[in-house]
C-alpha positions, 0 to 999 in steps of 0.5 A: 485527531492527531493520531490519524493516519491517512493513506492514499493508494494509486494503482491500475484496475486489476492490480489489487490496490483496492483489495490491499487497502481493504486488507490494510483496514481489516488488519489495523481493525484486528489490532484494535484500531478504528478504520476506513478503507474505501475506493474512489469509483470512476470509469474503473476497467482493467488497467485504468488508474484507480485510487483507494484510501485508508483512515487509521486512528486510535480514536473514532474517525468522524471524517467521511470524505476522500483524502486530500492531504495524505500522510502516505501515498502508495503507488502500486504501478510506477507508470502512473508517476508521469500521468497522475499527480500522486504527490498532490497534497502529500505531507512532507512529514510523510512518505511515498512508497513506490513499486519501481526499479527506477533510479532515485534521480529519475524518481526525484525528478518525476516527483517534482521536488517532493521533499518528503521520504521516498521509499521503493520496492520491487513488488514485481520481483517479489511477487513472481519469485514467491507467487509465480505470477505478478500480484503487486498488492501483497508486497505493497501492503507489507511495504506500507505497513513497514514504513508507516509503522501502523502495526508491528511486522509480527502483527501484520503477519499473524493477521494476514495469515489468518486472513489468508486462511479464510480468503483462500480456503479453497486454494490453500496452496496460494497461503504460503507464497503470499506469506512469503511475499509479505515477509520478503517485502517487509525486508526489501522496502528501502528508503532512497537518499 
């Protein structure tokens, strides 16, 4: 399966990493891809480190295990950089996408010589600006789509608008903010040199 893309998400309970991985799986499925989106369950509780996974392919996926050598890693909470081995198994041909405002020097040092691409985004600023609260998962979803090119920006936005209409049927006022968060994140994710 040379067209298989594997993604590992690192976050904390309550930040929406699991939800974002499932939204990504749904969006990729709606573009005709084969998908898997699943969390790794442990002693999950609010604030505890959690891991979620995605597999996305143009052909049927026959592997059913955790992901040990991901193409991409998404770090929803940069406090995990010093306590969780986020680059473990991460392919150097892939990339890591981090919700952070920390300096490139700090990131390179903390990632202990990871030689692949490093992307950053300030998901806190985007979510507070567009949603009025800190919900990092929506900007991080857009960031990983932009970096991995799993689908076009337009396909993501179209699918998420439909998904949000369904998900937030009783709270339509949050749809516009979530859409703005996606749009802003697609523009603001940056590769560090």
